C-alpha positions as CSV (number, residue, x, y, z in Angstrom):
1,M,-28.4,0.5,1.2
2,D,-25.4,-1.6,1.8
3,S,-22.6,0.8,2.9
4,R,-20.2,-1.0,0.5
5,I,-22.2,0.4,-2.4
6,T,-21.6,4.0,-1.3
7,K,-18.0,3.3,-0.7
8,L,-17.7,1.7,-4.1
9,A,-19.3,4.8,-5.8
10,K,-16.9,7.1,-4.0
11,L,-13.9,5.1,-5.1
12,L,-15.1,4.8,-8.7
13,V,-15.8,8.6,-9.1
14,N,-12.8,9.9,-7.1
15,Y,-10.0,7.3,-7.6
16,S,-10.8,5.4,-10.8
17,L,-12.3,8.2,-12.9
18,K,-10.9,11.2,-11.0
19,V,-14.0,13.3,-12.0
20,K,-13.4,17.0,-11.9
21,K,-15.8,19.9,-11.6
22,G,-17.6,20.6,-14.9
23,Q,-16.9,17.3,-16.5
24,L,-19.6,15.4,-18.4
25,V,-20.0,11.9,-17.0
26,K,-22.1,9.1,-18.5
27,I,-23.2,6.3,-16.1
28,R,-24.5,3.2,-17.9
29,G,-26.0,0.1,-16.4
30,S,-29.0,-2.2,-16.5
31,V,-32.2,-1.8,-14.4
32,A,-30.7,-4.4,-12.0
33,T,-27.8,-2.1,-11.1
34,L,-29.9,0.9,-10.1
35,P,-28.6,1.2,-6.5
36,L,-25.0,1.7,-7.7
37,I,-26.2,4.0,-10.6
38,K,-27.9,6.2,-8.0
39,A,-25.0,6.3,-5.6
40,S,-22.5,7.1,-8.4
41,Y,-24.8,9.8,-9.8
42,E,-24.9,11.5,-6.4
43,E,-21.1,11.2,-6.0
44,V,-20.5,12.9,-9.4
45,L,-22.8,15.7,-8.3
46,K,-20.9,16.1,-5.0
47,V,-17.6,16.7,-6.9
48,G,-19.2,19.2,-9.3
49,G,-19.5,17.0,-12.4
50,H,-22.5,16.8,-14.8
51,P,-23.8,13.2,-14.6
52,Y,-26.3,11.6,-16.9
53,T,-27.6,8.0,-17.0
54,A,-28.2,5.4,-19.7
55,V,-30.3,2.6,-18.2
56,T,-30.3,-0.4,-20.4
57,V,-33.0,-3.1,-20.7
58,E,-32.0,-6.6,-21.6
59,Q,-35.3,-7.4,-23.3
60,T,-34.9,-4.6,-25.8
61,E,-31.4,-5.7,-26.7
62,E,-32.8,-9.2,-27.4
63,S,-35.6,-7.7,-29.5
64,F,-33.1,-5.6,-31.5
65,L,-30.9,-8.6,-32.3
66,K,-34.0,-10.6,-33.3
67,Y,-35.9,-8.2,-35.5
68,A,-33.7,-5.3,-36.6
69,T,-33.2,-5.0,-40.4
70,D,-29.7,-4.5,-41.9
71,E,-30.5,-0.8,-42.3
72,Q,-31.5,-0.5,-38.6
73,M,-28.4,-2.4,-37.6
74,R,-26.2,0.0,-39.6
75,F,-27.8,3.1,-38.2
76,V,-25.8,5.1,-35.7
77,S,-27.8,7.7,-33.8
78,P,-26.5,11.2,-34.1
79,V,-26.8,11.3,-30.3
80,T,-24.4,8.4,-30.0
81,K,-22.0,10.1,-32.5
82,T,-22.0,13.3,-30.5
83,E,-21.8,11.5,-27.1
84,V,-18.7,9.5,-27.9
85,N,-16.8,12.7,-28.7
86,K,-18.2,14.9,-25.9
87,M,-18.3,12.9,-22.7
88,D,-15.3,13.3,-20.4
89,A,-15.8,10.1,-18.3
90,L,-17.7,6.9,-18.7
91,L,-18.8,4.6,-15.8
92,V,-20.1,1.2,-17.0
93,I,-21.9,-0.9,-14.4
94,W,-22.4,-4.6,-15.2
95,G,-25.1,-6.6,-13.6
96,S,-27.7,-8.8,-15.2
97,E,-31.3,-9.9,-14.6
98,N,-30.7,-12.9,-16.9
99,T,-27.2,-13.8,-18.0
100,R,-28.6,-16.0,-20.8
101,H,-30.9,-13.4,-22.4
102,L,-29.0,-13.6,-25.7
103,S,-28.6,-17.4,-25.9
104,G,-31.3,-17.8,-28.5
105,I,-29.9,-15.2,-30.9
106,D,-28.3,-16.3,-34.2
107,P,-24.6,-15.8,-33.7
108,K,-24.2,-14.5,-37.3
109,R,-26.6,-11.6,-36.4
110,Q,-24.5,-10.9,-33.3
111,A,-21.3,-10.8,-35.4
112,K,-23.0,-8.5,-37.9
113,V,-24.0,-6.0,-35.3
114,R,-20.5,-6.0,-33.9
115,R,-19.1,-5.2,-37.4
116,Y,-21.5,-2.3,-37.8
117,Q,-20.5,-0.9,-34.4
118,R,-16.8,-1.1,-35.2
119,S,-16.4,2.7,-36.0
120,Q,-17.9,3.7,-32.7
121,M,-15.9,1.1,-30.8
122,A,-12.7,2.3,-32.5
123,R,-13.4,5.9,-31.6
124,M,-14.0,5.0,-28.0
125,F,-10.8,3.0,-27.8
126,A,-8.9,5.8,-29.4
127,R,-10.1,8.3,-26.8
128,M,-9.3,6.0,-24.0
129,G,-5.9,5.5,-25.4
130,D,-5.1,9.2,-25.8
131,G,-6.4,10.0,-22.3
132,S,-9.2,12.3,-23.4
133,L,-11.8,9.9,-22.1
134,S,-11.5,8.3,-18.7
135,W,-13.5,5.1,-18.1
136,V,-14.1,2.3,-15.6
137,G,-16.2,-0.8,-15.6
138,T,-17.4,-2.5,-12.5
139,Q,-19.8,-5.2,-11.3
140,F,-22.9,-4.8,-9.2
141,P,-23.9,-8.1,-7.6
142,T,-27.3,-9.4,-8.8
143,H,-29.2,-12.6,-8.3
144,A,-28.5,-13.7,-11.9
145,D,-24.7,-13.1,-11.6
146,A,-24.7,-14.9,-8.2
147,Q,-26.3,-17.9,-9.8
148,E,-23.7,-17.9,-12.6
149,A,-21.0,-18.1,-9.9
150,D,-22.9,-20.8,-8.0
151,L,-23.3,-18.6,-5.0
152,S,-26.1,-17.1,-2.9
153,L,-26.6,-13.4,-3.4
154,A,-25.1,-12.6,0.1
155,D,-22.0,-14.8,-0.7
156,Y,-21.7,-13.2,-4.1
157,E,-21.8,-9.7,-2.6
158,D,-19.0,-10.7,-0.3
159,F,-17.1,-12.1,-3.3
160,V,-17.5,-9.0,-5.4
161,Y,-16.7,-6.4,-2.6
162,G,-14.0,-8.6,-1.2
163,A,-12.2,-8.7,-4.5
164,G,-12.1,-4.9,-4.5
165,H,-11.0,-4.7,-0.8
166,L,-14.1,-2.6,0.0
167,N,-14.2,-4.1,3.4
168,A,-11.0,-2.3,4.3
169,S,-11.1,1.1,5.9
170,D,-9.2,2.6,3.1
171,P,-9.4,0.5,-0.1
172,V,-7.6,3.2,-2.2
173,K,-4.5,2.6,-0.1
174,H,-4.6,-1.1,-1.1
175,W,-4.9,-0.3,-4.8
176,K,-2.0,2.2,-4.7
177,K,0.1,-0.5,-3.1
178,V,-0.9,-2.9,-6.0
179,Y,0.0,-0.3,-8.5
180,K,3.5,0.1,-7.0
181,E,4.3,-3.6,-7.0
182,Q,2.9,-4.1,-10.6
183,Q,4.9,-1.1,-11.8
184,R,8.1,-2.9,-10.9
185,L,7.0,-5.9,-13.1
186,V,5.9,-3.6,-15.9
187,K,9.3,-2.0,-16.1
188,I,10.9,-5.4,-16.6
189,L,8.4,-6.5,-19.2
190,N,8.7,-3.2,-21.1
191,R,12.3,-4.3,-21.9
192,T,11.1,-7.7,-23.3
193,N,11.3,-8.7,-26.9
194,K,10.0,-12.3,-27.0
195,L,7.4,-13.8,-24.7
196,H,6.9,-17.6,-24.3
197,I,4.0,-19.2,-22.4
198,Q,4.1,-22.9,-21.6
199,S,1.7,-25.1,-19.6
200,A,-0.3,-28.3,-20.2
201,D,-1.5,-28.1,-23.8
202,T,-0.1,-24.6,-24.2
203,D,3.1,-23.6,-26.0
204,L,2.7,-20.1,-27.4
205,R,5.3,-17.6,-28.5
206,M,4.9,-13.9,-29.4
207,T,6.8,-10.7,-29.9
208,V,6.1,-7.7,-27.6
209,K,9.1,-5.5,-28.4
210,G,8.1,-1.8,-28.5
211,R,4.7,-2.4,-27.0
212,K,3.7,-0.9,-23.7
213,W,2.7,-3.0,-20.7
214,I,-0.2,-1.5,-18.8
215,N,-0.4,-1.5,-15.0
216,C,-4.1,-2.2,-14.1
217,A,-4.8,-1.2,-10.5
218,G,-8.4,-0.1,-10.4
219,T,-8.5,2.8,-12.7
220,E,-10.2,1.2,-15.7
221,N,-11.6,-2.0,-14.3
222,F,-12.8,-2.4,-10.7
223,P,-11.9,-4.7,-9.0
224,D,-8.6,-5.0,-10.9
225,G,-5.3,-6.8,-10.8
226,E,-3.5,-7.5,-14.1
227,I,-0.8,-6.3,-16.4
228,F,-1.3,-6.5,-20.1
229,T,0.0,-5.5,-23.5
230,S,-0.9,-5.9,-27.2
231,P,1.6,-8.1,-29.0
232,I,3.0,-7.5,-32.5
233,E,0.1,-8.5,-34.7
234,N,1.7,-11.1,-36.9
235,S,3.9,-12.7,-34.2
236,A,1.8,-15.3,-32.3
237,E,3.0,-18.9,-33.0
238,G,1.9,-22.0,-31.3
239,K,-1.1,-23.2,-29.4
240,I,-3.0,-22.4,-26.2
241,R,-5.8,-24.2,-24.3
242,F,-8.1,-22.2,-22.1
243,S,-8.8,-24.0,-18.9
244,Y,-12.0,-22.0,-18.1
245,P,-15.1,-21.6,-20.2
246,A,-14.8,-18.6,-22.6
247,I,-18.0,-16.5,-22.2
248,Y,-19.0,-13.8,-24.8
249,M,-22.3,-12.1,-25.6
250,G,-24.2,-14.5,-23.4
251,R,-22.7,-17.7,-24.8
252,E,-20.5,-20.1,-22.9
253,V,-17.8,-21.9,-25.0
254,E,-16.1,-24.8,-23.2
255,D,-12.5,-26.1,-23.6
256,V,-11.4,-23.7,-26.2
257,R,-8.1,-24.6,-28.1
258,L,-6.6,-22.1,-30.5
259,E,-3.6,-22.7,-32.9
260,F,-1.8,-19.6,-34.2
261,K,0.5,-19.1,-37.3
262,K,1.9,-15.7,-38.2
263,G,-0.3,-14.2,-35.6
264,R,-3.6,-15.6,-36.9
265,V,-5.9,-18.3,-35.5
266,V,-5.6,-21.1,-38.1
267,N,-7.4,-23.8,-36.1
268,E,-10.0,-23.6,-33.4
269,R,-11.7,-26.2,-31.3
270,A,-14.2,-26.3,-28.5
271,V,-16.2,-29.0,-26.7
272,K,-19.3,-26.8,-26.5
273,N,-20.5,-24.1,-28.8
274,E,-17.7,-24.5,-31.3
275,E,-19.9,-23.0,-34.1
276,F,-20.3,-19.8,-32.1
277,L,-16.6,-19.6,-31.6
278,T,-15.9,-19.9,-35.3
279,T,-18.6,-17.4,-36.2
280,M,-17.1,-14.8,-33.8
281,L,-13.6,-15.5,-35.1
282,N,-14.9,-14.8,-38.6
283,T,-16.5,-11.5,-37.7
284,D,-14.0,-9.5,-39.7
285,K,-10.5,-9.8,-41.2
286,S,-8.8,-8.9,-37.9
287,S,-10.8,-10.9,-35.4
288,R,-8.5,-14.0,-35.6
289,L,-5.5,-11.9,-34.5
290,V,-4.3,-11.4,-30.9
291,G,-5.4,-8.1,-29.5
292,E,-4.1,-8.6,-25.9
293,I,-2.0,-10.8,-23.7
294,A,-2.2,-10.4,-19.9
295,I,-1.3,-11.9,-16.6
296,G,-3.8,-11.9,-13.7
297,T,-2.4,-10.8,-10.3
298,N,-5.4,-10.6,-8.0
299,Y,-4.9,-13.5,-5.6
300,D,-7.9,-12.4,-3.6
301,I,-10.1,-13.8,-6.4
302,K,-10.0,-17.5,-5.6
303,R,-12.7,-18.9,-7.7
304,F,-14.0,-18.9,-11.3
305,S,-17.3,-16.9,-11.4
306,R,-18.2,-17.0,-15.2
307,N,-17.6,-13.2,-15.1
308,I,-14.6,-12.0,-17.1
309,L,-14.2,-8.9,-15.0
310,F,-13.1,-11.2,-12.1
311,D,-11.9,-14.3,-14.0
312,E,-9.3,-12.6,-16.1
313,K,-7.8,-11.1,-12.9
314,I,-7.4,-14.4,-11.0
315,G,-3.9,-14.6,-9.6
316,G,-2.1,-17.5,-11.3
317,T,-3.7,-17.1,-14.7
318,C,-3.0,-15.4,-18.0
319,H,-5.6,-14.4,-20.6
320,L,-5.5,-13.7,-24.3
321,A,-8.0,-11.6,-26.3
322,V,-8.7,-12.2,-29.9
323,G,-9.7,-9.1,-31.9
324,A,-9.2,-5.4,-31.2
325,S,-5.9,-4.3,-29.7
326,I,-5.7,-1.6,-27.0
327,P,-4.2,1.6,-28.5
328,E,-2.8,2.6,-25.2
329,A,-0.5,-0.4,-25.3
330,G,0.6,0.4,-28.9
331,G,-1.6,-2.2,-30.6
332,K,-2.7,-1.6,-34.2
333,N,-5.3,-4.4,-34.7
334,K,-8.8,-3.0,-35.3
335,S,-11.7,-5.4,-35.0
336,S,-15.3,-5.4,-34.0
337,I,-14.7,-7.9,-31.2
338,H,-12.4,-8.2,-28.2
339,W,-12.9,-11.6,-26.6
340,D,-10.9,-12.4,-23.5
341,M,-10.2,-16.1,-22.7
342,V,-8.5,-17.3,-19.5
343,C,-5.8,-20.0,-19.1
344,D,-4.8,-21.4,-15.7
345,L,-1.1,-21.3,-15.0
346,K,-1.0,-22.5,-11.4
347,R,0.6,-25.9,-12.2
348,N,3.4,-27.0,-14.5
349,S,3.7,-23.7,-16.2
350,E,6.4,-21.1,-17.1
351,I,6.6,-17.8,-18.8
352,T,9.9,-16.8,-20.2
353,A,11.0,-13.3,-21.4
354,D,13.8,-13.4,-23.9
355,G,14.7,-16.9,-22.6
356,K,14.7,-16.0,-18.9
357,V,12.1,-17.5,-16.6
358,I,10.0,-14.7,-15.1
359,Y,6.9,-16.7,-14.0
360,R,6.5,-20.2,-12.7
361,N,3.4,-22.1,-11.5
362,G,1.2,-19.1,-11.0
363,K,3.6,-16.5,-9.6
364,F,6.3,-14.1,-10.8
365,V,9.8,-15.2,-9.8
366,I,11.6,-11.9,-10.6
């Protein structure tokens, strides 16, 4: 086994999740991620936790979306209902055998399943927000994900582990340093009322007064590197163009442009898969609202990889999510979707806070 897998498992269990003796820990991942599932399972045992696994199969997810009746889509297993209230920590490991396994599914059926899963998603978000459930999501490098990033598997492994500083003798030291620097920025943004983002084809204003900016330094996503909040739900005004393809539920939507009025998307356009974009935005009454606004701070991620875990963290970008807010940040929007889309700010861009420039051409200037 690659020694970086063992190092990652130790970091996830001890730094990100801070698993304690006696805690119930769920480890979820696809068949393709088994090496990291195993290493993480062993690490939880070593600290005295009670790990259990949920190994997902992409083919069964596809079958469910193709053939399940409305009754089956609505059904929530009593096991799932119990689990969401009982587990103390959740480790989600992403990694695919086929990143396009849902591309043949009717987007209306995907949206319907999301609506039916809303109560479970809301409960999960609430527990994450109140601190009763610790969670972290990470990436295991697979052949399929390497192909998405236009890299060989070996180069993709270097990309994934390099973004998390797992080549360092003490990666935790690095992430504590990131936390300290980002905390300085968070303190400034927590005093902000109005935020204004400008770049080519983007001119977007929103209110963030009273909302909490969250410092992301490896405790909920790994690798990490962003600061985010949930803006006032009816405040977004203007337009934004997303430089990178927006990928959601196995679909790639290119050149997304959104126009907002009173917080809601009133016009959407895309060069590719516009119908899917509109279908997802119509999932429920709240899916056209802004659930999150964030700024990426990880300058070690230097390329777009078609993987939102990395792409939303790229230093010199911001990202906006339509749909569900993050309760931890004070957001009140409840939706069945949470779709992050990334906007490049490295050139001809500014972010102002209450009229003062705080960010220019991909970097903070405060």
